[in-house]
C-alpha positions as CSV (number, residue, x, y, z in Angstrom):
1,M,18.6,-89.5,-14.2
2,R,20.0,-86.3,-16.0
3,T,23.7,-86.9,-17.3
4,P,25.7,-86.1,-14.1
5,I,28.7,-83.5,-14.0
6,L,31.6,-85.9,-13.3
7,E,35.8,-85.2,-12.8
8,T,39.0,-86.7,-13.3
9,E,42.2,-86.0,-11.9
10,R,42.4,-83.4,-15.7
11,L,38.9,-83.2,-16.4
12,I,35.6,-82.9,-15.7
13,L,33.0,-84.2,-17.8
14,R,30.0,-81.9,-17.9
15,P,27.1,-81.5,-20.2
16,L,27.1,-80.4,-23.5
17,Q,24.8,-77.3,-24.6
18,V,23.9,-75.3,-27.6
19,S,26.8,-72.9,-26.6
20,D,29.2,-75.1,-27.4
21,A,28.4,-75.1,-30.5
22,E,31.0,-73.0,-31.9
23,E,33.8,-74.4,-30.2
24,I,33.1,-78.0,-31.7
25,F,33.5,-76.9,-34.3
26,C,36.5,-75.0,-34.4
27,N,38.6,-78.2,-32.4
28,W,37.5,-81.7,-33.7
29,A,34.1,-81.5,-35.6
30,T,35.5,-80.7,-39.0
31,D,38.4,-82.4,-38.3
32,P,38.2,-85.1,-41.3
33,E,41.0,-86.9,-39.6
34,V,39.2,-86.8,-36.2
35,S,35.8,-88.2,-38.1
36,R,37.3,-90.5,-40.2
37,F,36.2,-93.4,-37.7
38,M,33.6,-92.1,-36.0
39,S,30.0,-92.7,-37.4
40,W,29.5,-88.9,-38.2
41,S,30.7,-87.2,-41.3
42,V,32.9,-83.9,-41.1
43,H,30.6,-81.4,-39.9
44,E,29.6,-78.5,-42.7
45,N,29.4,-75.9,-41.1
46,I,28.5,-74.8,-37.7
47,E,24.6,-75.9,-37.9
48,V,25.3,-79.1,-38.1
49,T,27.1,-79.1,-35.2
50,R,24.4,-77.2,-33.2
51,E,21.7,-79.2,-34.7
52,W,23.3,-82.4,-32.4
53,L,23.4,-79.8,-30.0
54,R,20.1,-79.3,-29.6
55,E,19.7,-83.0,-30.0
56,T,21.6,-83.9,-27.0
57,E,20.2,-81.1,-24.8
58,E,17.0,-83.2,-25.9
59,H,18.4,-86.2,-23.8
60,L,19.6,-84.5,-20.4
61,E,16.8,-86.2,-18.9
62,L,16.5,-89.8,-20.1
63,D,17.9,-92.9,-18.6
64,T,19.4,-94.1,-22.0
65,A,21.8,-91.6,-23.5
66,Y,24.5,-89.4,-21.9
67,D,26.3,-86.9,-23.6
68,W,29.2,-85.9,-21.9
69,G,31.5,-82.6,-23.0
70,F,35.2,-83.6,-22.1
71,E,37.0,-79.7,-20.6
72,R,40.2,-79.4,-19.8
73,K,40.7,-78.4,-16.1
74,F,44.2,-76.4,-16.3
75,D,42.5,-74.5,-19.4
76,H,38.4,-74.9,-19.7
77,T,38.7,-76.1,-23.0
78,L,36.9,-78.6,-24.7
79,I,38.5,-81.6,-26.1
80,G,35.6,-84.0,-27.1
81,S,33.3,-86.0,-26.3
82,G,32.3,-89.0,-25.4
83,G,28.9,-90.6,-24.3
84,M,26.7,-94.4,-22.9
85,Y,23.6,-94.4,-25.0
86,F,21.6,-97.8,-24.7
87,N,21.2,-100.4,-27.1
88,E,17.4,-101.6,-26.8
89,E,18.5,-104.5,-28.8
90,R,21.7,-106.4,-26.8
91,K,19.9,-104.8,-23.8
92,M,23.2,-102.4,-22.2
93,F,25.0,-99.4,-22.7
94,M,27.2,-98.5,-25.6
95,I,30.1,-96.1,-25.3
96,G,31.6,-94.5,-27.6
97,Y,34.4,-91.4,-27.5
98,N,36.2,-88.9,-30.0
99,L,39.0,-86.3,-29.3
100,M,40.8,-82.9,-31.2
101,K,44.1,-84.2,-32.4
102,S,46.3,-82.2,-30.5
103,C,45.0,-84.5,-27.5
104,W,45.5,-87.1,-28.6
105,N,48.1,-89.5,-27.1
106,Q,48.2,-88.1,-23.3
107,G,45.6,-90.7,-21.5
108,Y,42.7,-88.1,-21.9
109,T,41.3,-91.1,-23.9
110,T,41.5,-93.5,-21.0
111,E,40.6,-91.0,-18.2
112,A,37.1,-90.2,-19.6
113,V,36.5,-93.6,-20.7
114,K,36.4,-95.0,-16.8
115,R,35.5,-92.1,-15.5
116,I,32.3,-93.0,-17.7
117,L,32.5,-96.2,-16.7
118,R,32.5,-95.4,-12.8
119,F,29.8,-94.1,-13.2
120,A,27.9,-96.7,-15.0
121,V,28.7,-99.5,-12.2
122,E,27.8,-97.8,-10.1
123,E,25.0,-95.3,-10.8
124,R,23.1,-96.8,-13.5
125,K,24.4,-100.2,-11.8
126,Q,25.4,-101.6,-15.7
127,E,27.1,-105.7,-15.4
128,R,28.4,-105.2,-19.1
129,L,28.5,-102.9,-21.8
130,F,29.9,-102.6,-25.1
131,A,31.9,-100.5,-27.2
132,Y,33.9,-101.1,-30.7
133,H,36.3,-99.8,-33.0
134,A,37.7,-99.6,-36.4
135,K,40.5,-101.9,-37.0
136,E,42.6,-99.4,-38.7
137,N,42.4,-97.9,-35.6
138,P,43.9,-99.6,-33.2
139,N,44.1,-96.3,-30.6
140,S,41.2,-96.9,-29.8
141,G,41.6,-100.7,-29.3
142,R,43.8,-99.6,-27.0
143,V,40.9,-97.6,-24.9
144,M,39.1,-100.0,-24.9
145,E,41.7,-102.3,-23.3
146,K,42.7,-99.9,-20.8
147,A,39.6,-99.1,-19.6
148,G,38.8,-102.2,-19.2
149,F,37.4,-104.1,-21.6
150,H,38.1,-106.8,-24.0
151,Y,37.5,-108.2,-27.6
152,V,34.9,-110.5,-28.6
153,N,34.4,-110.8,-31.9
154,D,35.2,-109.4,-35.4
155,T,31.9,-107.0,-36.5
156,A,31.1,-104.1,-38.7
157,Y,29.7,-100.7,-38.4
158,D,28.2,-98.2,-41.1
159,S,28.8,-94.6,-41.5
160,L,24.7,-92.8,-40.4
161,D,25.0,-91.0,-43.9
162,G,25.6,-95.1,-45.1
163,K,28.8,-93.4,-47.2
164,R,31.0,-95.4,-45.4
165,H,31.4,-99.0,-44.0
166,F,34.4,-99.8,-41.5
167,E,35.5,-104.0,-40.8
168,A,34.9,-103.0,-36.2
169,R,36.3,-104.9,-33.5
170,E,34.2,-105.6,-30.4
171,Y,34.5,-105.2,-26.8
172,L,32.9,-105.8,-23.8
173,F,32.9,-104.7,-20.8
174,E,32.4,-107.0,-17.7
175,R,31.9,-106.0,-14.3
176,K,33.2,-109.2,-11.7
177,A,31.7,-109.4,-8.9
178,G,33.3,-109.8,-5.1
179,N,37.2,-109.9,-5.4
180,G,37.6,-110.6,-8.5
181,S,35.9,-106.7,-9.8
182,K,37.7,-104.1,-12.4
183,T,39.9,-101.7,-10.8
184,I,37.3,-99.2,-12.4
C-alpha cells in the first residue's frame, strides 16, 4: 500500500520527498537537541538529508515502511516526521517520530502518533505495535502513553553509526477487541 496522506485537526501527514530537503535540513535535521536521542545523527550537510529522502521515496510503495512529514496546516511548515516500520524479527510495526524543537510540548507529536496508529489499526489491520525511547527522554514516553501505548520493559538501542548507546524503555500498543477497544 502506497504511503497515504493522513490528516489531523492541525496537521497533514504526507509522504516526504527530496524537494523537502532544504526545509527539513533547516528545521530539525541539523539540531543536536532534536537528534540527541534519535538513532540518526545530525545531518552534516544537505546531501545527507537528500540521500535519506531518496531512500524514503523509494519505499513509498512498500507495505513495510511508511514515512510521513508532519506539515502544520495553518502555515504549511514541515515541523517533523515519523512513521511505522515493520520489524521482521518481532513480526510487528515499530513507531518512530521526531519534531523540530520550537514545536515541542504543543501536542503535535501525540496528535500525529494517534493518527498513525489509527491508520495502522484501520487500514493495515494491525493488532500490536511497539515503540521505545531513551530513558533520558521521558517526554517521548509521555507521547507514547497519551497515544495508548503501555510500558513493557527496559531495553537498549544504538545509533545507526554505532557511536552512541542508549538505555531505553519499550512500549506496546495493543488493539483490544469488543468493548475494551482503544480509542485512537
